[in-house]
Structure formats: structure tokens, C-alpha cells
LOLUMDREN-822611 format. One line per field, with one value per atom (N, C-alpha, C): residue number from 1; residue in three letters; atom name; x, y, z. Coordinates in steps of 0.1 Angstrom, whole numbers. Last residue first. Example, Ala and Ser with C-alpha at 12.3 -4.5 7.8 and 13.67 -1.06 7.14 Angstrom:
2
pos <- 2; 2; 2; 1; 1; 1
code <- SER; SER; SER; ALA; ALA; ALA
site <- N; CA; C; N; CA; C
px <- 128; 137; 129; 132; 123; 132
py <- -22; -11; 0; -57; -45; -33
pz <- 71; 71; 79; 78; 78; 78
REM end
This chain:
243
pos <- 243; 243; 243; 242; 242; 242; 241; 241; 241; 240; 240; 240; 239; 239; 239; 238; 238; 238; 237; 237; 237; 236; 236; 236; 235; 235; 235; 234; 234; 234; 233; 233; 233; 232; 232; 232; 231; 231; 231; 230; 230; 230; 229; 229; 229; 228; 228; 228; 227; 227; 227; 226; 226; 226; 225; 225; 225; 224; 224; 224; 223; 223; 223; 222; 222; 222; 221; 221; 221; 220; 220; 220; 219; 219; 219; 218; 218; 218; 217; 217; 217; 216; 216; 216; 215; 215; 215; 214; 214; 214; 213; 213; 213; 212; 212; 212; 211; 211; 211; 210; 210; 210; 209; 209; 209; 208; 208; 208; 207; 207; 207; 206; 206; 206; 205; 205; 205; 204; 204; 204; 203; 203; 203; 202; 202; 202; 201; 201; 201; 200; 200; 200; 199; 199; 199; 198; 198; 198; 197; 197; 197; 196; 196; 196; 195; 195; 195; 194; 194; 194; 193; 193; 193; 192; 192; 192; 191; 191; 191; 190; 190; 190; 189; 189; 189; 188; 188; 188; 187; 187; 187; 186; 186; 186; 185; 185; 185; 184; 184; 184; 183; 183; 183; 182; 182; 182; 181; 181; 181; 180; 180; 180; 179; 179; 179; 178; 178; 178; 177; 177; 177; 176; 176; 176; 175; 175; 175; 174; 174; 174; 173; 173; 173; 172; 172; 172; 171; 171; 171; 170; 170; 170; 169; 169; 169; 168; 168; 168; 167; 167; 167; 166; 166; 166; 165; 165; 165; 164; 164; 164; 163; 163; 163; 162; 162; 162; 161; 161; 161; 160; 160; 160; 159; 159; 159; 158; 158; 158; 157; 157; 157; 156; 156; 156; 155; 155; 155; 154; 154; 154; 153; 153; 153; 152; 152; 152; 151; 151; 151; 150; 150; 150; 149; 149; 149; 148; 148; 148; 147; 147; 147; 146; 146; 146; 145; 145; 145; 144; 144; 144; 143; 143; 143; 142; 142; 142; 141; 141; 141; 140; 140; 140; 139; 139; 139; 138; 138; 138; 137; 137; 137; 136; 136; 136; 135; 135; 135; 134; 134; 134; 133; 133; 133; 132; 132; 132; 131; 131; 131; 130; 130; 130; 129; 129; 129; 128; 128; 128; 127; 127; 127; 126; 126; 126; 125; 125; 125; 124; 124; 124; 123; 123; 123; 122; 122; 122; 121; 121; 121; 120; 120; 120; 119; 119; 119; 118; 118; 118; 117; 117; 117; 116; 116; 116; 115; 115; 115; 114; 114; 114; 113; 113; 113; 112; 112; 112; 111; 111; 111; 110; 110; 110; 109; 109; 109; 108; 108; 108; 107; 107; 107; 106; 106; 106; 105; 105; 105; 104; 104; 104; 103; 103; 103; 102; 102; 102; 101; 101; 101; 100; 100; 100; 99; 99; 99; 98; 98; 98; 97; 97; 97; 96; 96; 96; 95; 95; 95; 94; 94; 94; 93; 93; 93; 92; 92; 92; 91; 91; 91; 90; 90; 90; 89; 89; 89; 88; 88; 88; 87; 87; 87; 86; 86; 86; 85; 85; 85; 84; 84; 84; 83; 83; 83; 82; 82; 82; 81; 81; 81; 80; 80; 80; 79; 79; 79; 78; 78; 78; 77; 77; 77; 76; 76; 76; 75; 75; 75; 74; 74; 74; 73; 73; 73; 72; 72; 72; 71; 71; 71; 70; 70; 70; 69; 69; 69; 68; 68; 68; 67; 67; 67; 66; 66; 66; 65; 65; 65; 64; 64; 64; 63; 63; 63; 62; 62; 62; 61; 61; 61; 60; 60; 60; 59; 59; 59; 58; 58; 58; 57; 57; 57; 56; 56; 56; 55; 55; 55; 54; 54; 54; 53; 53; 53; 52; 52; 52; 51; 51; 51; 50; 50; 50; 49; 49; 49; 48; 48; 48; 47; 47; 47; 46; 46; 46; 45; 45; 45; 44; 44; 44; 43; 43; 43; 42; 42; 42; 41; 41; 41; 40; 40; 40; 39; 39; 39; 38; 38; 38; 37; 37; 37; 36; 36; 36; 35; 35; 35; 34; 34; 34; 33; 33; 33; 32; 32; 32; 31; 31; 31; 30; 30; 30; 29; 29; 29; 28; 28; 28; 27; 27; 27; 26; 26; 26; 25; 25; 25; 24; 24; 24; 23; 23; 23; 22; 22; 22; 21; 21; 21; 20; 20; 20; 19; 19; 19; 18; 18; 18; 17; 17; 17; 16; 16; 16; 15; 15; 15; 14; 14; 14; 13; 13; 13; 12; 12; 12; 11; 11; 11; 10; 10; 10; 9; 9; 9; 8; 8; 8; 7; 7; 7; 6; 6; 6; 5; 5; 5; 4; 4; 4; 3; 3; 3; 2; 2; 2; 1; 1; 1
code <- UNK; UNK; UNK; UNK; UNK; UNK; UNK; UNK; UNK; UNK; UNK; UNK; UNK; UNK; UNK; UNK; UNK; UNK; UNK; UNK; UNK; UNK; UNK; UNK; UNK; UNK; UNK; UNK; UNK; UNK; UNK; UNK; UNK; UNK; UNK; UNK; UNK; UNK; UNK; UNK; UNK; UNK; UNK; UNK; UNK; UNK; UNK; UNK; UNK; UNK; UNK; UNK; UNK; UNK; UNK; UNK; UNK; UNK; UNK; UNK; UNK; UNK; UNK; UNK; UNK; UNK; UNK; UNK; UNK; UNK; UNK; UNK; UNK; UNK; UNK; UNK; UNK; UNK; UNK; UNK; UNK; UNK; UNK; UNK; UNK; UNK; UNK; UNK; UNK; UNK; UNK; UNK; UNK; UNK; UNK; UNK; UNK; UNK; UNK; UNK; UNK; UNK; UNK; UNK; UNK; UNK; UNK; UNK; UNK; UNK; UNK; UNK; UNK; UNK; UNK; UNK; UNK; UNK; UNK; UNK; UNK; UNK; UNK; UNK; UNK; UNK; UNK; UNK; UNK; UNK; UNK; UNK; UNK; UNK; UNK; UNK; UNK; UNK; UNK; UNK; UNK; UNK; UNK; UNK; UNK; UNK; UNK; UNK; UNK; UNK; UNK; UNK; UNK; UNK; UNK; UNK; UNK; UNK; UNK; UNK; UNK; UNK; UNK; UNK; UNK; UNK; UNK; UNK; UNK; UNK; UNK; UNK; UNK; UNK; UNK; UNK; UNK; UNK; UNK; UNK; UNK; UNK; UNK; UNK; UNK; UNK; UNK; UNK; UNK; UNK; UNK; UNK; UNK; UNK; UNK; UNK; UNK; UNK; UNK; UNK; UNK; UNK; UNK; UNK; UNK; UNK; UNK; UNK; UNK; UNK; UNK; UNK; UNK; UNK; UNK; UNK; UNK; UNK; UNK; UNK; UNK; UNK; UNK; UNK; UNK; UNK; UNK; UNK; UNK; UNK; UNK; UNK; UNK; UNK; UNK; UNK; UNK; UNK; UNK; UNK; UNK; UNK; UNK; UNK; UNK; UNK; UNK; UNK; UNK; UNK; UNK; UNK; UNK; UNK; UNK; UNK; UNK; UNK; UNK; UNK; UNK; UNK; UNK; UNK; UNK; UNK; UNK; UNK; UNK; UNK; UNK; UNK; UNK; UNK; UNK; UNK; UNK; UNK; UNK; UNK; UNK; UNK; UNK; UNK; UNK; UNK; UNK; UNK; UNK; UNK; UNK; UNK; UNK; UNK; UNK; UNK; UNK; UNK; UNK; UNK; UNK; UNK; UNK; UNK; UNK; UNK; UNK; UNK; UNK; UNK; UNK; UNK; UNK; UNK; UNK; UNK; UNK; UNK; UNK; UNK; UNK; UNK; UNK; UNK; UNK; UNK; UNK; UNK; UNK; UNK; UNK; UNK; UNK; UNK; UNK; UNK; UNK; UNK; UNK; UNK; UNK; UNK; UNK; UNK; UNK; UNK; UNK; UNK; UNK; UNK; UNK; UNK; UNK; UNK; UNK; UNK; UNK; UNK; UNK; UNK; UNK; UNK; UNK; UNK; UNK; UNK; UNK; UNK; UNK; UNK; UNK; UNK; UNK; UNK; UNK; UNK; UNK; UNK; UNK; UNK; UNK; UNK; UNK; UNK; UNK; UNK; UNK; UNK; UNK; UNK; UNK; UNK; UNK; UNK; UNK; UNK; UNK; UNK; UNK; UNK; UNK; UNK; UNK; UNK; UNK; UNK; UNK; UNK; UNK; UNK; UNK; UNK; UNK; UNK; UNK; UNK; UNK; UNK; UNK; UNK; UNK; UNK; UNK; UNK; UNK; UNK; UNK; UNK; UNK; UNK; UNK; UNK; UNK; UNK; UNK; UNK; UNK; UNK; UNK; UNK; UNK; UNK; UNK; UNK; UNK; UNK; UNK; UNK; UNK; UNK; UNK; UNK; UNK; UNK; UNK; UNK; UNK; UNK; UNK; UNK; UNK; UNK; UNK; UNK; UNK; UNK; UNK; UNK; UNK; UNK; UNK; UNK; UNK; UNK; UNK; UNK; UNK; UNK; UNK; UNK; UNK; UNK; UNK; UNK; UNK; UNK; UNK; UNK; UNK; UNK; UNK; UNK; UNK; UNK; UNK; UNK; UNK; UNK; UNK; UNK; UNK; UNK; UNK; UNK; UNK; UNK; UNK; UNK; UNK; UNK; UNK; UNK; UNK; UNK; UNK; UNK; UNK; UNK; UNK; UNK; UNK; UNK; UNK; UNK; UNK; UNK; UNK; UNK; UNK; UNK; UNK; UNK; UNK; UNK; UNK; UNK; UNK; UNK; UNK; UNK; UNK; UNK; UNK; UNK; UNK; UNK; UNK; UNK; UNK; UNK; UNK; UNK; UNK; UNK; UNK; UNK; UNK; UNK; UNK; UNK; UNK; UNK; UNK; UNK; UNK; UNK; UNK; UNK; UNK; UNK; UNK; UNK; UNK; UNK; UNK; UNK; UNK; UNK; UNK; UNK; UNK; UNK; UNK; UNK; UNK; UNK; UNK; UNK; UNK; UNK; UNK; UNK; UNK; UNK; UNK; UNK; UNK; UNK; UNK; UNK; UNK; UNK; UNK; UNK; UNK; UNK; UNK; UNK; UNK; UNK; UNK; UNK; UNK; UNK; UNK; UNK; UNK; UNK; UNK; UNK; UNK; UNK; UNK; UNK; UNK; UNK; UNK; UNK; UNK; UNK; UNK; UNK; UNK; UNK; UNK; UNK; UNK; UNK; UNK; UNK; UNK; UNK; UNK; UNK; UNK; UNK; UNK; UNK; UNK; UNK; UNK; UNK; UNK; UNK; UNK; UNK; UNK; UNK; UNK; UNK; UNK; UNK; UNK; UNK; UNK; UNK; UNK; UNK; UNK; UNK; UNK; UNK; UNK; UNK; UNK; UNK; UNK; UNK; UNK; UNK; UNK; UNK; UNK; UNK; UNK; UNK; UNK; UNK; UNK; UNK; UNK; UNK; UNK; UNK; UNK; UNK; UNK; UNK; UNK; UNK; UNK; UNK; UNK; UNK; UNK; UNK; UNK; UNK; UNK; UNK; UNK; UNK; UNK; UNK; UNK; UNK; UNK; UNK; UNK; UNK; UNK; UNK; UNK; UNK; UNK; UNK; UNK; UNK; UNK
site <- N; CA; C; N; CA; C; N; CA; C; N; CA; C; N; CA; C; N; CA; C; N; CA; C; N; CA; C; N; CA; C; N; CA; C; N; CA; C; N; CA; C; N; CA; C; N; CA; C; N; CA; C; N; CA; C; N; CA; C; N; CA; C; N; CA; C; N; CA; C; N; CA; C; N; CA; C; N; CA; C; N; CA; C; N; CA; C; N; CA; C; N; CA; C; N; CA; C; N; CA; C; N; CA; C; N; CA; C; N; CA; C; N; CA; C; N; CA; C; N; CA; C; N; CA; C; N; CA; C; N; CA; C; N; CA; C; N; CA; C; N; CA; C; N; CA; C; N; CA; C; N; CA; C; N; CA; C; N; CA; C; N; CA; C; N; CA; C; N; CA; C; N; CA; C; N; CA; C; N; CA; C; N; CA; C; N; CA; C; N; CA; C; N; CA; C; N; CA; C; N; CA; C; N; CA; C; N; CA; C; N; CA; C; N; CA; C; N; CA; C; N; CA; C; N; CA; C; N; CA; C; N; CA; C; N; CA; C; N; CA; C; N; CA; C; N; CA; C; N; CA; C; N; CA; C; N; CA; C; N; CA; C; N; CA; C; N; CA; C; N; CA; C; N; CA; C; N; CA; C; N; CA; C; N; CA; C; N; CA; C; N; CA; C; N; CA; C; N; CA; C; N; CA; C; N; CA; C; N; CA; C; N; CA; C; N; CA; C; N; CA; C; N; CA; C; N; CA; C; N; CA; C; N; CA; C; N; CA; C; N; CA; C; N; CA; C; N; CA; C; N; CA; C; N; CA; C; N; CA; C; N; CA; C; N; CA; C; N; CA; C; N; CA; C; N; CA; C; N; CA; C; N; CA; C; N; CA; C; N; CA; C; N; CA; C; N; CA; C; N; CA; C; N; CA; C; N; CA; C; N; CA; C; N; CA; C; N; CA; C; N; CA; C; N; CA; C; N; CA; C; N; CA; C; N; CA; C; N; CA; C; N; CA; C; N; CA; C; N; CA; C; N; CA; C; N; CA; C; N; CA; C; N; CA; C; N; CA; C; N; CA; C; N; CA; C; N; CA; C; N; CA; C; N; CA; C; N; CA; C; N; CA; C; N; CA; C; N; CA; C; N; CA; C; N; CA; C; N; CA; C; N; CA; C; N; CA; C; N; CA; C; N; CA; C; N; CA; C; N; CA; C; N; CA; C; N; CA; C; N; CA; C; N; CA; C; N; CA; C; N; CA; C; N; CA; C; N; CA; C; N; CA; C; N; CA; C; N; CA; C; N; CA; C; N; CA; C; N; CA; C; N; CA; C; N; CA; C; N; CA; C; N; CA; C; N; CA; C; N; CA; C; N; CA; C; N; CA; C; N; CA; C; N; CA; C; N; CA; C; N; CA; C; N; CA; C; N; CA; C; N; CA; C; N; CA; C; N; CA; C; N; CA; C; N; CA; C; N; CA; C; N; CA; C; N; CA; C; N; CA; C; N; CA; C; N; CA; C; N; CA; C; N; CA; C; N; CA; C; N; CA; C; N; CA; C; N; CA; C; N; CA; C; N; CA; C; N; CA; C; N; CA; C; N; CA; C; N; CA; C; N; CA; C; N; CA; C; N; CA; C; N; CA; C; N; CA; C; N; CA; C; N; CA; C; N; CA; C; N; CA; C; N; CA; C; N; CA; C; N; CA; C; N; CA; C; N; CA; C; N; CA; C; N; CA; C; N; CA; C; N; CA; C; N; CA; C; N; CA; C; N; CA; C; N; CA; C; N; CA; C; N; CA; C; N; CA; C; N; CA; C; N; CA; C; N; CA; C; N; CA; C; N; CA; C; N; CA; C; N; CA; C; N; CA; C; N; CA; C; N; CA; C; N; CA; C; N; CA; C; N; CA; C; N; CA; C; N; CA; C
px <- 211; 217; 233; 196; 199; 208; 172; 183; 184; 167; 161; 172; 174; 179; 172; 146; 161; 162; 126; 132; 147; 128; 123; 126; 143; 145; 139; 137; 151; 154; 108; 114; 130; 109; 103; 114; 120; 127; 122; 114; 115; 119; 96; 109; 113; 72; 74; 92; 69; 73; 80; 52; 58; 62; 35; 51; 54; 17; 11; 27; 27; 21; 19; 29; 29; 22; 47; 39; 41; 65; 62; 50; 70; 73; 70; 72; 70; 76; 66; 73; 67; 51; 43; 51; 70; 71; 66; 63; 64; 65; 60; 73; 74; 34; 44; 57; 20; 23; 30; 36; 24; 32; 49; 50; 41; 44; 38; 42; 76; 64; 59; 83; 84; 72; 90; 80; 88; 102; 106; 98; 96; 98; 106; 111; 102; 106; 100; 109; 103; 83; 92; 104; 65; 62; 73; 78; 79; 70; 57; 64; 64; 46; 64; 64; 22; 25; 40; 24; 20; 22; 34; 45; 39; 12; 24; 33; -4; -8; 6; 16; 5; 5; 33; 30; 19; 20; 26; 22; 32; 18; 25; 44; 49; 33; 33; 36; 38; 25; 29; 36; 31; 25; 32; 24; 34; 29; 6; 7; 19; 1; 14; 14; -19; -15; -3; -32; -24; -23; -68; -55; -46; -86; -84; -69; -89; -76; -73; -109; -110; -99; -95; -104; -102; -89; -77; -81; -108; -102; -91; -125; -126; -119; -105; -105; -111; -118; -103; -98; -141; -137; -123; -140; -142; -140; -109; -125; -127; -87; -90; -107; -74; -85; -85; -57; -54; -62; -58; -62; -62; -55; -52; -51; -65; -62; -65; -52; -56; -55; -62; -54; -61; -72; -65; -55; -78; -77; -67; -70; -86; -86; -47; -47; -61; -51; -44; -45; -67; -70; -65; -53; -67; -73; -27; -29; -40; -30; -30; -33; -37; -33; -37; -26; -36; -29; -21; -18; -25; -49; -40; -33; -67; -66; -54; -80; -70; -69; -101; -97; -93; -94; -92; -92; -109; -104; -108; -100; -103; -97; -113; -103; -110; -111; -116; -103; -118; -113; -118; -139; -140; -127; -139; -132; -131; -167; -159; -153; -195; -191; -173; -212; -211; -198; -213; -206; -201; -229; -213; -207; -251; -246; -228; -261; -257; -250; -265; -252; -250; -285; -272; -257; -306; -299; -290; -311; -306; -299; -315; -302; -298; -325; -326; -316; -327; -339; -341; -297; -309; -323; -287; -285; -291; -303; -304; -300; -290; -307; -310; -266; -273; -283; -268; -262; -267; -279; -286; -283; -256; -271; -281; -237; -235; -247; -232; -244; -243; -205; -214; -218; -196; -205; -213; -173; -184; -195; -155; -160; -172; -160; -154; -160; -158; -167; -160; -130; -137; -144; -117; -122; -131; -104; -97; -103; -116; -109; -104; -130; -118; -115; -150; -144; -131; -165; -156; -149; -179; -167; -159; -194; -179; -170; -210; -205; -190; -222; -214; -207; -233; -224; -215; -250; -239; -231; -270; -263; -248; -279; -274; -262; -290; -278; -271; -312; -303; -291; -326; -323; -312; -334; -323; -317; -345; -336; -325; -370; -363; -346; -380; -375; -364; -372; -382; -372; -361; -365; -374; -355; -340; -349; -361; -368; -356; -344; -341; -354; -353; -350; -351; -336; -342; -341; -327; -336; -345; -308; -319; -330; -285; -283; -298; -283; -284; -287; -286; -298; -299; -267; -280; -291; -246; -248; -263; -252; -255; -256; -248; -260; -264; -219; -225; -243; -214; -212; -217; -220; -227; -222; -205; -221; -226; -180; -184; -197; -178; -179; -181; -184; -194; -191; -160; -173; -183; -140; -142; -156; -146; -146; -149; -141; -157; -158; -114; -123; -139; -103; -102; -112; -114; -120; -116; -120; -115; -118; -151; -142; -135; -175; -162; -149; -197; -195; -181; -200; -210; -206; -177; -176; -188; -186; -174; -174; -206; -212; -201; -192; -204; -207; -182; -173; -180; -205; -195; -184; -214; -220; -212; -190; -192; -203; -195; -184; -184; -221; -216; -202; -213; -225; -223; -198; -192; -200; -216; -203; -201; -232; -241; -227; -231; -226; -231; -249; -237; -238; -257; -262; -253; -258; -251; -260; -261; -267; -264; -251; -239; -247; -273; -267; -257; -285; -295; -284; -263; -268; -272; -260; -251; -253; -287; -284; -272; -283; -292; -291; -263; -259; -267; -277; -263; -261; -296; -297; -285; -277; -283; -286; -268; -259; -266; -289; -287; -274; -294; -307; -298; -273; -270; -283; -278; -270; -267; -301; -303; -291; -289; -299; -301; -268; -262; -278; -271; -262; -262; -283; -288; -281; -265; -277; -282; -244; -242; -255; -248; -256; -251; -238; -252; -253; -215; -213; -230
py <- -198; -202; -202; -162; -178; -181; -138; -141; -155; -122; -130; -134; -87; -99; -110; -64; -66; -79; -44; -49; -52; -29; -40; -52; -5; -14; -28; 8; 7; -8; 8; -4; -5; 26; 11; 4; 52; 44; 32; 44; 53; 45; 43; 43; 49; 32; 35; 34; 40; 27; 37; 72; 56; 48; 92; 96; 80; 82; 93; 93; 50; 62; 70; 12; 26; 37; -10; -6; 8; -38; -33; -23; -56; -42; -37; -86; -81; -67; -79; -89; -83; -77; -77; -85; -61; -72; -73; -42; -41; -56; -39; -46; -44; -36; -23; -29; -57; -51; -39; -72; -68; -63; -101; -91; -88; -125; -117; -104; -139; -129; -125; -170; -163; -155; -170; -173; -168; -175; -181; -184; -160; -151; -160; -185; -172; -165; -216; -207; -194; -234; -230; -219; -241; -234; -229; -237; -240; -235; -232; -226; -238; -252; -253; -244; -241; -255; -256; -210; -217; -230; -218; -214; -218; -228; -235; -233; -206; -217; -228; -179; -187; -196; -157; -154; -164; -147; -156; -154; -119; -123; -134; -116; -118; -121; -93; -109; -106; -69; -74; -85; -40; -53; -61; -9; -18; -35; 23; 11; 1; 46; 45; 31; 68; 54; 56; 101; 93; 78; 111; 105; 99; 118; 129; 122; 109; 116; 126; 89; 105; 113; 65; 65; 84; 72; 69; 73; 73; 82; 82; 48; 61; 69; 31; 29; 40; 42; 47; 44; 33; 49; 52; 8; 10; 25; 2; 5; 7; -28; -12; -10; -49; -46; -36; -43; -56; -48; -37; -32; -44; -21; -37; -29; -14; -9; -22; -12; -19; -12; -1; 1; -7; -11; -1; 4; -48; -38; -25; -73; -65; -53; -79; -77; -72; -86; -74; -70; -109; -95; -87; -130; -134; -119; -125; -128; -129; -128; -113; -114; -146; -147; -135; -139; -141; -138; -137; -139; -141; -128; -135; -134; -110; -117; -123; -81; -90; -95; -64; -66; -79; -44; -59; -61; -29; -31; -42; -21; -30; -29; 4; -2; -11; 13; -2; -2; 35; 30; 19; 39; 39; 32; 52; 45; 47; 59; 64; 50; 56; 50; 56; 62; 50; 43; 92; 86; 72; 89; 92; 93; 78; 69; 73; 102; 89; 79; 121; 125; 108; 106; 107; 110; 110; 92; 94; 135; 128; 116; 145; 148; 142; 135; 129; 133; 154; 150; 146; 161; 170; 165; 134; 144; 156; 124; 118; 126; 142; 140; 134; 135; 149; 151; 108; 111; 127; 111; 104; 106; 123; 127; 126; 102; 117; 124; 72; 81; 97; 53; 62; 72; 39; 32; 42; 48; 50; 46; 42; 53; 58; 10; 17; 31; 3; 0; 11; -12; -2; -3; -40; -34; -25; -45; -33; -30; -60; -68; -56; -42; -50; -59; -35; -23; -31; -59; -51; -43; -64; -74; -66; -46; -46; -54; -45; -30; -35; -72; -72; -57; -62; -74; -75; -44; -40; -50; -56; -47; -40; -78; -80; -72; -56; -65; -71; -50; -38; -43; -70; -64; -53; -78; -87; -82; -55; -54; -64; -60; -47; -46; -88; -86; -71; -90; -85; -83; -95; -105; -103; -73; -82; -93; -41; -51; -67; -17; -25; -36; 16; 7; -7; 50; 35; 24; 74; 72; 58; 84; 82; 78; 78; 90; 92; 52; 69; 78; 39; 34; 51; 41; 44; 44; 32; 45; 51; 6; 15; 31; -1; -4; 6; 1; 9; 10; -18; -5; 3; -42; -39; -24; -43; -41; -37; -46; -34; -30; -72; -59; -44; -92; -83; -74; -82; -78; -77; -93; -76; -74; -116; -110; -96; -126; -123; -116; -121; -111; -115; -139; -127; -116; -166; -160; -148; -159; -165; -160; -169; -155; -163; -179; -180; -167; -177; -166; -165; -205; -201; -189; -206; -214; -210; -187; -184; -194; -207; -191; -188; -224; -228; -215; -213; -218; -224; -204; -194; -203; -226; -222; -210; -234; -242; -236; -215; -215; -222; -223; -209; -211; -247; -246; -234; -239; -246; -245; -225; -214; -222; -242; -233; -225; -276; -265; -255; -301; -294; -279; -329; -320; -310; -359; -352; -335; -378; -379; -369; -377; -381; -382; -367; -378; -386; -346; -355; -367; -326; -330; -345; -324; -329; -334; -313; -323; -331; -289; -295; -310; -278; -278; -288; -275; -283; -286; -255; -265; -276; -233; -238; -249; -229; -235; -241; -219; -231; -241; -195; -203; -218; -181; -185; -197; -171; -182; -188; -154; -168; -176; -140; -143; -159; -122; -131; -140; -108; -103; -109; -119; -105; -100; -142; -147; -134; -136; -135; -136; -142; -129; -127; -166; -165; -153; -155; -161; -162
pz <- 171; 182; 174; 161; 159; 167; 158; 165; 161; 125; 137; 146; 115; 111; 126; 127; 123; 121; 130; 120; 114; 156; 154; 140; 155; 166; 166; 131; 138; 149; 135; 128; 127; 158; 158; 151; 145; 159; 160; 108; 121; 133; 83; 88; 98; 62; 75; 77; 29; 38; 50; 24; 17; 30; 34; 29; 20; 51; 36; 27; 54; 62; 48; 63; 50; 61; 71; 75; 62; 90; 76; 79; 111; 112; 98; 88; 103; 104; 60; 68; 78; 28; 41; 51; 8; 15; 26; -22; -7; -3; -48; -46; -33; -57; -56; -55; -54; -70; -70; -28; -35; -51; -16; -19; -29; 17; 3; -4; 28; 27; 16; 42; 30; 25; 76; 61; 50; 98; 88; 76; 123; 112; 99; 152; 145; 131; 151; 148; 145; 161; 169; 166; 137; 148; 158; 104; 116; 130; 72; 86; 96; 56; 57; 68; 54; 58; 61; 44; 58; 60; 21; 29; 42; 9; 9; 21; 10; 21; 18; 5; 0; 15; 15; 6; 1; 50; 42; 27; 72; 60; 51; 103; 89; 82; 127; 121; 107; 132; 142; 139; 109; 110; 124; 123; 119; 121; 119; 125; 118; 107; 115; 119; 90; 94; 97; 100; 91; 96; 103; 108; 97; 82; 95; 99; 60; 61; 72; 55; 52; 55; 62; 49; 44; 91; 78; 66; 101; 104; 94; 96; 90; 90; 114; 103; 90; 138; 134; 122; 140; 137; 133; 145; 129; 131; 169; 164; 148; 162; 166; 161; 166; 174; 177; 140; 147; 164; 107; 120; 128; 74; 83; 102; 43; 59; 66; 7; 19; 33; -23; -13; 2; -44; -45; -33; -47; -43; -47; -62; -64; -56; -52; -65; -70; -23; -29; -42; -19; -17; -22; -19; -26; -24; -9; -26; -29; 15; 9; -8; 38; 23; 16; 72; 61; 49; 107; 95; 86; 130; 130; 111; 131; 142; 143; 114; 116; 127; 95; 106; 113; 68; 74; 90; 40; 55; 60; 7; 18; 31; -17; -3; 4; -53; -41; -30; -69; -63; -49; -97; -87; -75; -130; -120; -107; -142; -137; -128; -148; -160; -154; -127; -128; -138; -135; -121; -125; -156; -163; -146; -151; -156; -158; -135; -129; -134; -154; -142; -134; -171; -179; -165; -151; -155; -159; -150; -140; -143; -174; -169; -158; -198; -188; -180; -218; -215; -202; -223; -222; -215; -225; -216; -210; -247; -234; -225; -269; -263; -250; -269; -266; -263; -276; -264; -258; -300; -289; -277; -315; -313; -304; -311; -305; -305; -310; -317; -310; -319; -307; -312; -339; -332; -320; -344; -354; -347; -324; -323; -333; -315; -321; -325; -277; -288; -296; -262; -263; -277; -240; -257; -258; -219; -224; -236; -201; -211; -221; -180; -181; -189; -203; -195; -189; -213; -220; -215; -187; -194; -205; -180; -167; -181; -200; -199; -191; -194; -205; -205; -169; -172; -182; -174; -164; -167; -189; -193; -186; -166; -179; -184; -151; -149; -158; -164; -160; -157; -166; -179; -174; -142; -148; -161; -135; -128; -134; -150; -154; -146; -139; -153; -154; -102; -117; -129; -80; -89; -100; -71; -76; -84; -73; -70; -77; -57; -66; -62; -51; -48; -54; -60; -65; -58; -62; -55; -54; -78; -82; -72; -61; -70; -75; -48; -43; -50; -67; -57; -52; -86; -91; -78; -68; -71; -78; -62; -51; -56; -89; -85; -71; -90; -99; -93; -73; -70; -75; -82; -70; -69; -106; -105; -94; -94; -101; -102; -82; -72; -81; -105; -90; -87; -119; -124; -112; -99; -103; -108; -102; -91; -93; -126; -119; -108; -127; -135; -130; -109; -107; -113; -126; -110; -110; -158; -146; -135; -178; -171; -163; -194; -198; -191; -182; -187; -192; -174; -182; -190; -155; -168; -179; -138; -143; -157; -129; -134; -143; -118; -127; -135; -97; -107; -121; -79; -85; -100; -72; -81; -90; -55; -67; -77; -37; -44; -58; -24; -32; -39; -16; -24; -35; 9; -1; -16; 24; 14; 4; 31; 22; 16; 25; 33; 23; 12; 11; 19; 24; 27; 21; -2; 7; 9; -18; -9; 5; -47; -38; -22; -62; -66; -56; -46; -49; -50; -47; -32; -34; -74; -65; -52; -75; -81; -78; -64; -60; -63; -84; -68; -63; -104; -106; -92; -96; -100; -103; -92; -79; -83; -119; -108; -98; -128; -136; -123; -114; -115; -118; -120; -109; -109; -150; -143; -135; -141; -150; -148; -122; -118; -128; -109; -123; -124; -90; -100; -112; -66; -68; -82; -65; -71; -77; -54; -64; -72; -24; -29; -44; -18; -25; -30; -3; -17; -28
REM end
């Protein structure tokens, strides 16, 4: 969470001071992860952003920074003024992009764009790549049920594995292998659902439903064709036995 420092240096400095004041005022030694969450909320307040929007902006800034690093061979000095100015431009670009507000066409200087494209071809190519929508694929090493409402809205796709190797994930991402696994347990809608769940009653949770209308229930899975329907689901995706 403290990696936010890389992207919002000025706002983070103020947030960090606030966390230090809390420590001094209440004589506590706040855990780093908790301090990070408080810092993020303070940053959100300064930028007037909701948490999902802030997460999207941070993700976009990191992805664009990686594109610039690979394309131009640049290693950033994250404490330098040029890097702060670069991130500031990205911050306002991301806010505008995710809010759906585009600049008026009258503000587009076609002559300047043509000059930049001709004189700074490498930089123009890098900027063109950065402006494209990049898919976000979330890979989850799962051990137990989790709250996907915190992950799915920020992801274009989710790949979940239980005890599988990293190579198996990348075989799916590259199209070498087709996903074929089924969820071995229900994925709860939220923490309220978790607290209501009874330890000795099977499959009694209300499951999370994603933006496509899929319920993350026991024996649910997707392959390239859609929701998996095979001999396994016919055997396992059945009503729970009751006395």
C-alpha cells in the first residue's frame, strides 16, 4: 500500500504527516498496512475520488509507467521533479479518462501533434501505446473462499487456481491451454454473508454475482466457450442434501 508514494508524492507526503500525528497523539505504533490504508483515504479526499476510481488511476499510472520504461528504456528516479511532473500529467489524464470527459476538439493542435510525431517518433509511439485501453487480468492463488466484489469490478478477467503452478496460469493467459477448472467451494457475496454462514451446513452462502451475471457458486467455471457444462457439473452442481 505504501507504493502509493511512487505515484502521488505530494499528496502522500501530507498523508504520511497525518499518520505520524495520529501515532504521536494516541501513542500508538500503527502497523504499516493500516497506515497505508489511512494514507489512501486521505489521498482520495484530497483528490476528491472514490476508492474504486483511485484504484483504477493507480493501476493505470503503473501500467503506463511500465510501457514508458520498456519502450524508451528509461529507469525513473522516483524522487526527482521530472518524475513528479510526469505522474501529475498521468494523474489528470487518468481522472479525465475514467470520468468520460474528453477535451473539446478545438483544443487539439493538429500541427503540434504532426510535429511531435515526426520529430519525436519514439516518444509518440510510446504515448500512442499508453493511450490504448489495456486489459487487466487478475490471477488469484486461492486457498479458501474470498470476497470477489473487491477484485472483479477492477478486472477484465480473473484466473483462479488452487495449488497450481505459475506456469499453468501463463499457459492459460497465452492461449496454450484452455481453462477447465471448477470452483471447489462457494465464493461469498460479502462479509455479511460470511458471518451468517454456518460451519456445519454445506453450501448455505449467498454467492457473489459478477457483472456478467455469473454466480461464483460451487462447481462454477468458464472455458473459451462460456460456462462449463459437462459430466462433472452434472454430478456436482446439484441441490444440497438435507435431512
